[in-house]
All heavy atoms as TSV, in Angstrom:
chain	resi	resn	atom	element	x	y	z
A	1	MET	N	N	157.698	87.637	120.321
A	1	MET	CA	C	156.837	87.467	121.409
A	1	MET	C	C	156.032	88.738	121.718
A	1	MET	O	O	156.706	89.837	121.762
A	1	MET	CB	C	157.647	87.075	122.598
A	1	MET	CG	C	156.945	86.930	123.850
A	1	MET	SD	S	157.992	86.393	125.151
A	1	MET	CE	C	157.048	85.089	125.816
A	2	MET	N	N	154.780	88.640	121.855
A	2	MET	CA	C	153.934	89.865	122.146
A	2	MET	C	C	153.884	90.062	123.677
A	2	MET	O	O	153.782	89.137	124.472
A	2	MET	CB	C	152.538	89.542	121.645
A	2	MET	CG	C	152.368	89.856	120.206
A	2	MET	SD	S	150.607	90.002	119.884
A	2	MET	CE	C	150.638	90.811	118.344
A	3	THR	N	N	153.814	91.281	123.993
A	3	THR	CA	C	153.661	91.654	125.419
A	3	THR	C	C	152.212	91.679	125.712
A	3	THR	O	O	151.383	91.754	124.754
A	3	THR	CB	C	154.348	92.996	125.675
A	3	THR	OG1	O	153.651	94.026	124.946
A	3	THR	CG2	C	155.812	93.078	125.360
A	4	ALA	N	N	151.863	91.747	126.956
A	4	ALA	CA	C	150.458	91.868	127.408
A	4	ALA	C	C	149.856	93.202	126.876
A	4	ALA	O	O	148.692	93.169	126.424
A	4	ALA	CB	C	150.329	91.691	128.825
A	5	ALA	N	N	150.649	94.203	126.887
A	5	ALA	CA	C	150.169	95.473	126.400
A	5	ALA	C	C	149.754	95.469	124.942
A	5	ALA	O	O	148.810	95.935	124.433
A	5	ALA	CB	C	151.116	96.586	126.649
A	6	SER	N	N	150.663	94.779	124.085
A	6	SER	CA	C	150.484	94.577	122.682
A	6	SER	C	C	149.192	93.786	122.409
A	6	SER	O	O	148.390	94.119	121.524
A	6	SER	CB	C	151.704	93.962	122.022
A	6	SER	OG	O	152.743	94.778	122.078
A	7	GLU	N	N	149.013	92.681	123.112
A	7	GLU	CA	C	147.818	91.809	123.011
A	7	GLU	C	C	146.578	92.689	123.396
A	7	GLU	O	O	145.579	92.567	122.645
A	7	GLU	CB	C	148.015	90.584	123.943
A	7	GLU	CG	C	148.964	89.626	123.314
A	7	GLU	CD	C	149.181	88.420	124.250
A	7	GLU	OE1	O	148.330	88.210	125.132
A	7	GLU	OE2	O	150.159	87.668	124.069
A	8	ASN	N	N	146.713	93.409	124.426
A	8	ASN	CA	C	145.467	94.268	124.803
A	8	ASN	C	C	145.139	95.251	123.791
A	8	ASN	O	O	143.964	95.506	123.451
A	8	ASN	CB	C	145.760	95.016	126.194
A	8	ASN	CG	C	145.711	93.987	127.392
A	8	ASN	OD1	O	145.089	92.865	127.255
A	8	ASN	ND2	N	146.282	94.427	128.421
A	9	ARG	N	N	146.180	95.850	123.130
A	9	ARG	CA	C	145.926	96.867	122.134
A	9	ARG	C	C	145.272	96.204	120.870
A	9	ARG	O	O	144.324	96.732	120.271
A	9	ARG	CB	C	147.255	97.535	121.656
A	9	ARG	CG	C	147.198	99.028	121.941
A	9	ARG	CD	C	148.561	99.639	121.505
A	9	ARG	NE	N	149.479	99.599	122.605
A	9	ARG	CZ	C	150.732	99.087	122.571
A	9	ARG	NH1	N	151.224	98.546	121.475
A	9	ARG	NH2	N	151.510	99.019	123.627
A	10	LEU	N	N	145.713	95.025	120.545
A	10	LEU	CA	C	145.121	94.252	119.324
A	10	LEU	C	C	143.757	93.893	119.661
A	10	LEU	O	O	142.893	94.041	118.853
A	10	LEU	CB	C	146.040	93.043	119.096
A	10	LEU	CG	C	147.398	93.286	118.392
A	10	LEU	CD1	C	148.122	91.991	118.241
A	10	LEU	CD2	C	147.099	93.902	116.963
A	11	ALA	N	N	143.498	93.418	120.882
A	11	ALA	CA	C	142.176	93.041	121.288
A	11	ALA	C	C	141.224	94.272	121.260
A	11	ALA	O	O	140.071	94.127	120.804
A	11	ALA	CB	C	142.095	92.373	122.639
A	12	PHE	N	N	141.772	95.315	121.795
A	12	PHE	CA	C	140.936	96.546	121.803
A	12	PHE	C	C	140.652	97.045	120.343
A	12	PHE	O	O	139.493	97.383	120.021
A	12	PHE	CB	C	141.687	97.647	122.546
A	12	PHE	CG	C	140.953	99.023	122.509
A	12	PHE	CD1	C	139.890	99.146	123.420
A	12	PHE	CD2	C	141.320	100.013	121.680
A	12	PHE	CE1	C	139.249	100.402	123.483
A	12	PHE	CE2	C	140.700	101.216	121.673
A	12	PHE	CZ	C	139.649	101.390	122.567
A	13	THR	N	N	141.627	97.001	119.485
A	13	THR	CA	C	141.410	97.380	118.106
A	13	THR	C	C	140.385	96.480	117.421
A	13	THR	O	O	139.527	96.932	116.672
A	13	THR	CB	C	142.791	97.393	117.337
A	13	THR	OG1	O	143.658	98.246	118.007
A	13	THR	CG2	C	142.623	97.799	115.980
A	14	ALA	N	N	140.520	95.182	117.633
A	14	ALA	CA	C	139.566	94.252	117.069
A	14	ALA	C	C	138.174	94.557	117.475
A	14	ALA	O	O	137.174	94.385	116.788
A	14	ALA	CB	C	139.996	92.820	117.358
A	15	THR	N	N	138.040	94.790	118.744
A	15	THR	CA	C	136.728	95.092	119.423
A	15	THR	C	C	136.167	96.384	118.712
A	15	THR	O	O	134.909	96.374	118.320
A	15	THR	CB	C	136.799	95.257	120.920
A	15	THR	OG1	O	137.280	94.069	121.462
A	15	THR	CG2	C	135.429	95.685	121.435
A	16	VAL	N	N	136.917	97.382	118.612
A	16	VAL	CA	C	136.465	98.625	117.970
A	16	VAL	C	C	136.103	98.400	116.518
A	16	VAL	O	O	135.044	98.782	116.112
A	16	VAL	CB	C	137.589	99.718	118.066
A	16	VAL	CG1	C	137.242	100.920	117.184
A	16	VAL	CG2	C	137.772	100.150	119.501
A	17	VAL	N	N	136.785	97.617	115.803
A	17	VAL	CA	C	136.439	97.296	114.385
A	17	VAL	C	C	135.212	96.552	114.357
A	17	VAL	O	O	134.270	96.862	113.522
A	17	VAL	CB	C	137.614	96.521	113.702
A	17	VAL	CG1	C	137.185	95.989	112.348
A	17	VAL	CG2	C	138.794	97.464	113.555
A	18	ALA	N	N	134.954	95.505	115.221
A	18	ALA	CA	C	133.808	94.731	115.161
A	18	ALA	C	C	132.586	95.593	115.598
A	18	ALA	O	O	131.488	95.485	114.918
A	18	ALA	CB	C	133.903	93.587	116.112
A	19	LEU	N	N	132.653	96.443	116.589
A	19	LEU	CA	C	131.545	97.353	116.978
A	19	LEU	C	C	131.229	98.315	115.926
A	19	LEU	O	O	130.070	98.668	115.759
A	19	LEU	CB	C	131.893	98.004	118.355
A	19	LEU	CG	C	131.973	97.042	119.530
A	19	LEU	CD1	C	132.441	97.829	120.743
A	19	LEU	CD2	C	130.582	96.442	119.754
A	20	THR	N	N	132.231	98.917	115.255
A	20	THR	CA	C	132.063	99.838	114.163
A	20	THR	C	C	131.241	99.168	112.969
A	20	THR	O	O	130.354	99.760	112.493
A	20	THR	CB	C	133.324	100.376	113.648
A	20	THR	OG1	O	134.050	101.069	114.755
A	20	THR	CG2	C	133.114	101.428	112.520
A	21	ALA	N	N	131.594	97.915	112.661
A	21	ALA	CA	C	130.980	97.193	111.623
A	21	ALA	C	C	129.509	96.955	111.960
A	21	ALA	O	O	128.554	97.093	111.259
A	21	ALA	CB	C	131.576	95.918	111.326
A	22	GLU	N	N	129.283	96.574	113.314
A	22	GLU	CA	C	127.927	96.258	113.752
A	22	GLU	C	C	127.020	97.616	113.824
A	22	GLU	O	O	125.932	97.532	113.456
A	22	GLU	CB	C	127.918	95.662	115.157
A	22	GLU	CG	C	126.651	95.238	115.607
A	22	GLU	CD	C	126.680	94.490	116.953
A	22	GLU	OE1	O	127.762	94.131	117.419
A	22	GLU	OE2	O	125.614	94.315	117.550
A	23	ALA	N	N	127.639	98.635	114.138
A	23	ALA	CA	C	126.962	99.890	114.185
A	23	ALA	C	C	126.546	100.344	112.756
A	23	ALA	O	O	125.462	100.835	112.576
A	23	ALA	CB	C	127.843	101.039	114.903
A	24	THR	N	N	127.454	100.168	111.805
A	24	THR	CA	C	127.161	100.394	110.468
A	24	THR	C	C	125.911	99.590	109.961
A	24	THR	O	O	125.007	100.042	109.292
A	24	THR	CB	C	128.319	100.178	109.513
A	24	THR	OG1	O	129.352	100.998	110.014
A	24	THR	CG2	C	128.011	100.493	108.070
A	25	GLU	N	N	125.919	98.342	110.314
A	25	GLU	CA	C	124.800	97.402	109.889
A	25	GLU	C	C	123.464	97.853	110.526
A	25	GLU	O	O	122.420	97.851	109.873
A	25	GLU	CB	C	125.174	95.972	110.354
A	25	GLU	CG	C	126.257	95.297	109.432
A	25	GLU	CD	C	126.530	93.880	110.024
A	25	GLU	OE1	O	125.741	93.369	110.741
A	25	GLU	OE2	O	127.615	93.396	109.652
A	26	LEU	N	N	123.545	98.262	111.848
A	26	LEU	CA	C	122.402	98.722	112.466
A	26	LEU	C	C	121.871	100.060	111.912
A	26	LEU	O	O	120.668	100.190	111.778
A	26	LEU	CB	C	122.685	98.882	113.998
A	26	LEU	CG	C	122.886	97.612	114.724
A	26	LEU	CD1	C	123.344	97.913	116.207
A	26	LEU	CD2	C	121.578	96.815	114.832
A	27	GLU	N	N	122.725	100.885	111.555
A	27	GLU	CA	C	122.351	102.163	110.902
A	27	GLU	C	C	121.583	101.933	109.634
A	27	GLU	O	O	120.590	102.469	109.311
A	27	GLU	CB	C	123.548	103.086	110.686
A	27	GLU	CG	C	123.993	103.773	111.967
A	27	GLU	CD	C	125.196	104.690	111.653
A	27	GLU	OE1	O	125.277	105.323	110.588
A	27	GLU	OE2	O	126.137	104.605	112.432
A	28	THR	N	N	122.144	101.012	108.796
A	28	THR	CA	C	121.555	100.527	107.565
A	28	THR	C	C	120.149	100.040	107.780
A	28	THR	O	O	119.225	100.358	107.080
A	28	THR	CB	C	122.425	99.578	106.818
A	28	THR	OG1	O	123.739	100.181	106.550
A	28	THR	CG2	C	121.843	99.126	105.507
A	29	ARG	N	N	120.050	99.184	108.743
A	29	ARG	CA	C	118.711	98.563	109.109
A	29	ARG	C	C	117.783	99.596	109.499
A	29	ARG	O	O	116.577	99.554	109.178
A	29	ARG	CB	C	118.931	97.476	110.187
A	29	ARG	CG	C	117.715	96.711	110.504
A	29	ARG	CD	C	117.208	95.931	109.317
A	29	ARG	NE	N	115.978	95.186	109.616
A	29	ARG	CZ	C	114.964	95.082	108.858
A	29	ARG	NH1	N	114.953	95.529	107.665
A	29	ARG	NH2	N	113.904	94.436	109.253
A	30	VAL	N	N	118.155	100.594	110.371
A	30	VAL	CA	C	117.286	101.718	110.771
A	30	VAL	C	C	116.765	102.447	109.607
A	30	VAL	O	O	115.606	102.754	109.524
A	30	VAL	CB	C	118.013	102.581	111.711
A	30	VAL	CG1	C	117.275	103.934	111.979
A	30	VAL	CG2	C	118.181	101.890	113.106
A	31	ILE	N	N	117.687	102.716	108.599
A	31	ILE	CA	C	117.188	103.410	107.417
A	31	ILE	C	C	116.196	102.599	106.639
A	31	ILE	O	O	115.189	103.158	106.151
A	31	ILE	CB	C	118.458	103.740	106.557
A	31	ILE	CG1	C	119.358	104.804	107.164
A	31	ILE	CG2	C	118.030	104.176	105.110
A	31	ILE	CD1	C	120.708	104.974	106.489
A	32	GLU	N	N	116.415	101.312	106.515
A	32	GLU	CA	C	115.471	100.434	105.837
A	32	GLU	C	C	114.165	100.407	106.481
A	32	GLU	O	O	113.055	100.501	105.858
A	32	GLU	CB	C	116.031	98.976	105.732
A	32	GLU	CG	C	117.203	98.787	104.880
A	32	GLU	CD	C	117.886	97.495	104.989
A	32	GLU	OE1	O	117.521	96.797	105.941
A	32	GLU	OE2	O	118.762	97.182	104.152
A	33	LEU	N	N	114.159	100.340	107.831
A	33	LEU	CA	C	112.908	100.378	108.606
A	33	LEU	C	C	112.187	101.691	108.504
A	33	LEU	O	O	110.917	101.693	108.343
A	33	LEU	CB	C	113.166	99.995	110.085
A	33	LEU	CG	C	113.614	98.542	110.376
A	33	LEU	CD1	C	114.066	98.398	111.731
A	33	LEU	CD2	C	112.449	97.631	110.013
A	34	ARG	N	N	112.853	102.802	108.470
A	34	ARG	CA	C	112.235	104.069	108.342
A	34	ARG	C	C	111.578	104.171	107.022
A	34	ARG	O	O	110.453	104.718	106.837
A	34	ARG	CB	C	113.238	105.170	108.510
A	34	ARG	CG	C	113.612	105.398	109.956
A	34	ARG	CD	C	114.568	106.564	110.051
A	34	ARG	NE	N	114.827	106.823	111.462
A	34	ARG	CZ	C	115.853	107.461	111.958
A	34	ARG	NH1	N	116.783	107.831	111.123
A	34	ARG	NH2	N	116.046	107.644	113.264
A	35	GLN	N	N	112.226	103.685	105.935
A	35	GLN	CA	C	111.622	103.682	104.551
A	35	GLN	C	C	110.417	102.850	104.538
A	35	GLN	O	O	109.383	103.202	103.919
A	35	GLN	CB	C	112.719	103.173	103.545
A	35	GLN	CG	C	113.779	104.190	103.290
A	35	GLN	CD	C	114.943	103.610	102.450
A	35	GLN	OE1	O	115.056	102.437	102.226
A	35	GLN	NE2	N	115.719	104.489	101.873
A	36	ALA	N	N	110.453	101.667	105.154
A	36	ALA	CA	C	109.295	100.755	105.187
A	36	ALA	C	C	108.170	101.487	105.887
A	36	ALA	O	O	107.035	101.365	105.488
A	36	ALA	CB	C	109.619	99.398	105.861
A	37	LEU	N	N	108.400	102.155	106.992
A	37	LEU	CA	C	107.413	102.806	107.752
A	37	LEU	C	C	106.756	103.965	106.886
A	37	LEU	O	O	105.594	104.166	106.912
A	37	LEU	CB	C	107.953	103.399	109.055
A	37	LEU	CG	C	108.094	102.278	110.174
A	37	LEU	CD1	C	108.849	103.049	111.313
A	37	LEU	CD2	C	106.775	101.752	110.586
A	38	ALA	N	N	107.610	104.646	106.148
A	38	ALA	CA	C	107.141	105.756	105.247
A	38	ALA	C	C	106.243	105.110	104.159
A	38	ALA	O	O	105.200	105.747	103.896
A	38	ALA	CB	C	108.334	106.528	104.716
A	39	GLU	N	N	106.623	103.997	103.598
A	39	GLU	CA	C	105.818	103.378	102.598
A	39	GLU	C	C	104.422	102.921	103.186
A	39	GLU	O	O	103.376	103.051	102.604
A	39	GLU	CB	C	106.581	102.175	101.928
A	39	GLU	CG	C	107.702	102.594	101.105
A	39	GLU	CD	C	108.587	101.453	100.724
A	39	GLU	OE1	O	108.249	100.308	101.028
A	39	GLU	OE2	O	109.708	101.801	100.129
A	40	LEU	N	N	104.495	102.325	104.415
A	40	LEU	CA	C	103.263	101.903	105.037
A	40	LEU	C	C	102.368	103.108	105.286
A	40	LEU	O	O	101.162	103.004	105.128
A	40	LEU	CB	C	103.631	101.158	106.352
A	40	LEU	CG	C	102.472	100.604	107.135
A	40	LEU	CD1	C	101.660	99.602	106.363
A	40	LEU	CD2	C	103.034	99.972	108.454
A	41	ASP	N	N	102.949	104.226	105.824
A	41	ASP	CA	C	102.197	105.415	106.047
A	41	ASP	C	C	101.457	105.883	104.768
A	41	ASP	O	O	100.325	106.231	104.877
A	41	ASP	CB	C	103.036	106.509	106.598
A	41	ASP	CG	C	102.306	107.735	107.017
A	41	ASP	OD1	O	101.341	107.605	107.817
A	41	ASP	OD2	O	102.696	108.799	106.562
A	42	GLU	N	N	102.128	105.851	103.612
A	42	GLU	CA	C	101.604	106.267	102.458
A	42	GLU	C	C	100.411	105.356	102.014
A	42	GLU	O	O	99.388	105.846	101.581
A	42	GLU	CB	C	102.621	106.216	101.288
A	42	GLU	CG	C	103.591	107.307	101.325
A	42	GLU	CD	C	104.657	107.204	100.197
A	42	GLU	OE1	O	104.301	106.651	99.119
A	42	GLU	OE2	O	105.833	107.605	100.385
A	43	ARG	N	N	100.563	104.041	102.247
A	43	ARG	CA	C	99.448	103.069	101.913
A	43	ARG	C	C	98.224	103.305	102.852
A	43	ARG	O	O	97.096	103.286	102.381
A	43	ARG	CB	C	99.980	101.653	102.022
A	43	ARG	CG	C	100.851	101.213	100.805
A	43	ARG	CD	C	101.210	99.807	100.871
A	43	ARG	NE	N	102.082	99.583	102.036
A	43	ARG	CZ	C	102.789	98.502	102.181
A	43	ARG	NH1	N	102.690	97.459	101.359
A	43	ARG	NH2	N	103.561	98.357	103.241
A	44	ILE	N	N	98.515	103.543	104.099
A	44	ILE	CA	C	97.450	103.815	105.057
A	44	ILE	C	C	96.661	105.109	104.630
A	44	ILE	O	O	95.503	105.153	104.670
A	44	ILE	CB	C	97.983	103.949	106.513
A	44	ILE	CG1	C	98.396	102.595	106.946
A	44	ILE	CG2	C	96.998	104.532	107.479
A	44	ILE	CD1	C	99.252	102.638	108.289
A	45	ARG	N	N	97.432	106.164	104.272
A	45	ARG	CA	C	96.766	107.396	103.802
A	45	ARG	C	C	95.926	107.127	102.590
A	45	ARG	O	O	94.892	107.636	102.423
A	45	ARG	CB	C	97.811	108.436	103.592
A	45	ARG	CG	C	98.456	108.995	104.844
A	45	ARG	CD	C	99.477	110.068	104.561
A	45	ARG	NE	N	100.288	110.281	105.681
A	45	ARG	CZ	C	100.065	111.276	106.623
A	45	ARG	NH1	N	98.933	112.021	106.453
A	45	ARG	NH2	N	100.837	111.528	107.604
A	46	ALA	N	N	96.498	106.314	101.662
A	46	ALA	CA	C	95.672	106.106	100.388
A	46	ALA	C	C	94.440	105.293	100.697
A	46	ALA	O	O	93.329	105.631	100.120
A	46	ALA	CB	C	96.603	105.317	99.450
A	47	VAL	N	N	94.526	104.327	101.589
A	47	VAL	CA	C	93.323	103.515	101.959
A	47	VAL	C	C	92.288	104.404	102.649
A	47	VAL	O	O	91.091	104.416	102.339
A	47	VAL	CB	C	93.713	102.313	102.799
A	47	VAL	CG1	C	92.455	101.657	103.372
A	47	VAL	CG2	C	94.457	101.306	101.938
A	48	SER	N	N	92.802	105.232	103.585
A	48	SER	CA	C	91.949	106.163	104.312
A	48	SER	C	C	91.200	107.131	103.337
A	48	SER	O	O	90.048	107.352	103.408
A	48	SER	CB	C	92.750	106.936	105.379
A	48	SER	OG	O	91.990	107.823	106.027
A	49	ASN	N	N	91.964	107.731	102.433
A	49	ASN	CA	C	91.416	108.594	101.426
A	49	ASN	C	C	90.408	107.865	100.562
A	49	ASN	O	O	89.266	108.372	100.244
A	49	ASN	CB	C	92.470	109.217	100.571
A	49	ASN	CG	C	93.280	110.201	101.316
A	49	ASN	OD1	O	92.854	110.833	102.326
A	49	ASN	ND2	N	94.515	110.469	100.844
A	50	ALA	N	N	90.649	106.638	100.175
A	50	ALA	CA	C	89.707	105.871	99.338
A	50	ALA	C	C	88.514	105.650	100.082
A	50	ALA	O	O	87.308	105.716	99.522
A	50	ALA	CB	C	90.385	104.618	98.823
A	51	LEU	N	N	88.593	105.200	101.346
A	51	LEU	CA	C	87.383	105.034	102.154
A	51	LEU	C	C	86.544	106.285	102.345
A	51	LEU	O	O	85.372	106.256	102.272
A	51	LEU	CB	C	87.804	104.416	103.477
A	51	LEU	CG	C	88.282	103.000	103.534
A	51	LEU	CD1	C	88.820	102.657	104.929
A	51	LEU	CD2	C	87.199	102.085	103.106
A	52	ARG	N	N	87.249	107.435	102.578
A	52	ARG	CA	C	86.495	108.615	102.650
A	52	ARG	C	C	85.727	109.065	101.440
A	52	ARG	O	O	84.590	109.459	101.446
A	52	ARG	CB	C	87.418	109.752	102.959
A	52	ARG	CG	C	87.472	110.092	104.551
A	52	ARG	CD	C	88.240	111.361	104.810
A	52	ARG	NE	N	89.309	111.134	105.742
A	52	ARG	CZ	C	90.618	110.977	105.363
A	52	ARG	NH1	N	91.002	111.293	104.227
A	52	ARG	NH2	N	91.461	110.661	106.350
A	53	GLN	N	N	86.426	108.837	100.280
A	53	GLN	CA	C	85.767	109.017	98.974
A	53	GLN	C	C	84.610	108.099	98.741
A	53	GLN	O	O	83.519	108.561	98.267
A	53	GLN	CB	C	86.780	108.894	97.825
A	53	GLN	CG	C	87.701	110.059	97.756
A	53	GLN	CD	C	88.672	109.955	96.627
A	53	GLN	OE1	O	88.981	108.828	96.198
A	53	GLN	NE2	N	89.082	111.108	96.004
A	54	ALA	N	N	84.776	106.879	99.058
A	54	ALA	CA	C	83.667	105.842	98.946
A	54	ALA	C	C	82.535	106.281	99.840
A	54	ALA	O	O	81.368	106.151	99.375
A	54	ALA	CB	C	84.198	104.459	99.252
A	55	ALA	N	N	82.773	106.711	100.968
A	55	ALA	CA	C	81.648	107.050	101.947
A	55	ALA	C	C	80.979	108.309	101.479
A	55	ALA	O	O	79.714	108.359	101.512
A	55	ALA	CB	C	82.274	107.324	103.361
A	56	ARG	N	N	81.666	109.209	100.794
A	56	ARG	CA	C	80.987	110.469	100.268
A	56	ARG	C	C	80.136	110.136	99.070
A	56	ARG	O	O	79.120	110.540	98.966
A	56	ARG	CB	C	82.099	111.456	99.884
A	56	ARG	CG	C	82.523	112.357	101.003
A	56	ARG	CD	C	83.357	113.512	100.531
A	56	ARG	NE	N	84.581	113.485	101.308
A	56	ARG	CZ	C	85.807	113.363	100.881
A	56	ARG	NH1	N	86.088	113.301	99.638
A	56	ARG	NH2	N	86.837	113.391	101.696
A	57	SER	N	N	80.743	109.209	98.193
A	57	SER	CA	C	79.971	108.715	97.042
A	57	SER	C	C	78.724	107.957	97.438
A	57	SER	O	O	77.678	108.050	96.767
A	57	SER	CB	C	80.847	107.891	96.123
A	57	SER	OG	O	82.006	108.585	95.683
A	58	ALA	N	N	78.814	107.145	98.514
A	58	ALA	CA	C	77.701	106.315	98.856
A	58	ALA	C	C	76.547	107.138	99.437
A	58	ALA	O	O	75.418	106.734	99.367
A	58	ALA	CB	C	78.131	105.235	99.824
A	59	GLY	N	N	76.879	108.324	99.977
A	59	GLY	CA	C	75.838	109.116	100.650
A	59	GLY	C	C	75.615	108.630	101.986
A	59	GLY	O	O	75.907	107.488	102.358
A	60	PRO	N	N	74.907	109.418	102.760
A	60	PRO	CA	C	74.666	109.080	104.195
A	60	PRO	C	C	73.713	107.836	104.308
A	60	PRO	O	O	73.819	107.099	105.405
A	60	PRO	CB	C	73.990	110.297	104.756
A	60	PRO	CG	C	73.402	111.115	103.568
A	60	PRO	CD	C	74.326	110.773	102.447
A	61	TRP	N	N	72.960	107.493	103.394
A	61	TRP	CA	C	72.027	106.443	103.607
A	61	TRP	C	C	72.775	105.039	103.325
A	61	TRP	O	O	72.296	104.017	103.755
A	61	TRP	CB	C	70.924	106.473	102.527
A	61	TRP	CG	C	71.367	106.707	101.178
A	61	TRP	CD1	C	71.610	105.754	100.250
A	61	TRP	CD2	C	71.666	107.917	100.461
A	61	TRP	NE1	N	72.094	106.271	99.113
A	61	TRP	CE2	C	72.199	107.615	99.194
A	61	TRP	CE3	C	71.645	109.223	100.879
A	61	TRP	CZ2	C	72.495	108.599	98.248
A	61	TRP	CZ3	C	71.945	110.261	100.010
A	61	TRP	CH2	C	72.459	109.929	98.646
A	62	ASN	N	N	73.906	104.966	102.711
A	62	ASN	CA	C	74.611	103.677	102.485
A	62	ASN	C	C	75.998	103.558	103.236
A	62	ASN	O	O	76.722	102.680	103.001
A	62	ASN	CB	C	74.834	103.548	100.980
A	62	ASN	CG	C	73.610	103.383	100.169
A	62	ASN	OD1	O	72.694	102.782	100.683
A	62	ASN	ND2	N	73.625	103.804	98.973
A	63	VAL	N	N	76.279	104.477	104.028
A	63	VAL	CA	C	77.557	104.458	104.743
A	63	VAL	C	C	77.691	103.177	105.565
A	63	VAL	O	O	78.813	102.528	105.572
A	63	VAL	CB	C	77.769	105.729	105.649
A	63	VAL	CG1	C	79.020	105.625	106.534
A	63	VAL	CG2	C	77.855	106.984	104.833
A	64	GLY	N	N	76.677	102.745	106.166
A	64	GLY	CA	C	76.815	101.509	107.015
A	64	GLY	C	C	77.167	100.302	106.195
A	64	GLY	O	O	77.832	99.385	106.702
A	65	GLN	N	N	76.877	100.289	104.938
A	65	GLN	CA	C	77.240	99.133	104.050
A	65	GLN	C	C	78.803	99.166	103.792
A	65	GLN	O	O	79.291	98.071	103.465
A	65	GLN	CB	C	76.449	99.210	102.785
A	65	GLN	CG	C	75.018	98.968	102.918
A	65	GLN	CD	C	74.275	99.117	101.678
A	65	GLN	OE1	O	74.795	99.393	100.535
A	65	GLN	NE2	N	72.934	99.026	101.761
A	66	LEU	N	N	79.412	100.230	103.910
A	66	LEU	CA	C	80.890	100.375	103.678
A	66	LEU	C	C	81.634	99.814	104.819
A	66	LEU	O	O	82.836	99.350	104.682
A	66	LEU	CB	C	81.279	101.813	103.306
A	66	LEU	CG	C	80.768	102.375	102.073
A	66	LEU	CD1	C	81.216	103.856	102.015
A	66	LEU	CD2	C	81.270	101.597	100.857
A	67	LEU	N	N	81.064	99.730	105.990
A	67	LEU	CA	C	81.819	99.323	107.191
A	67	LEU	C	C	81.738	97.836	107.385
A	67	LEU	O	O	81.508	96.945	107.174
A	67	LEU	CB	C	81.375	100.068	108.432
A	67	LEU	CG	C	81.436	101.513	108.270
A	67	LEU	CD1	C	80.865	102.183	109.566
A	67	LEU	CD2	C	82.902	102.011	108.216
């Protein structure tokens, strides 16, 4: 027969284990999201650079056609 104190300890331990697992999952998700943001930032920079180069190549008389 379990005492109330033993049951409370088990419940507490189970809660700690569950929260630790959830925290680990959240940390993993944060890392994935940071990587995705870094990749998106790289793509944005590449597009921005390509647009700048295209604008320079077109010259001032054709820049309006690029937009």
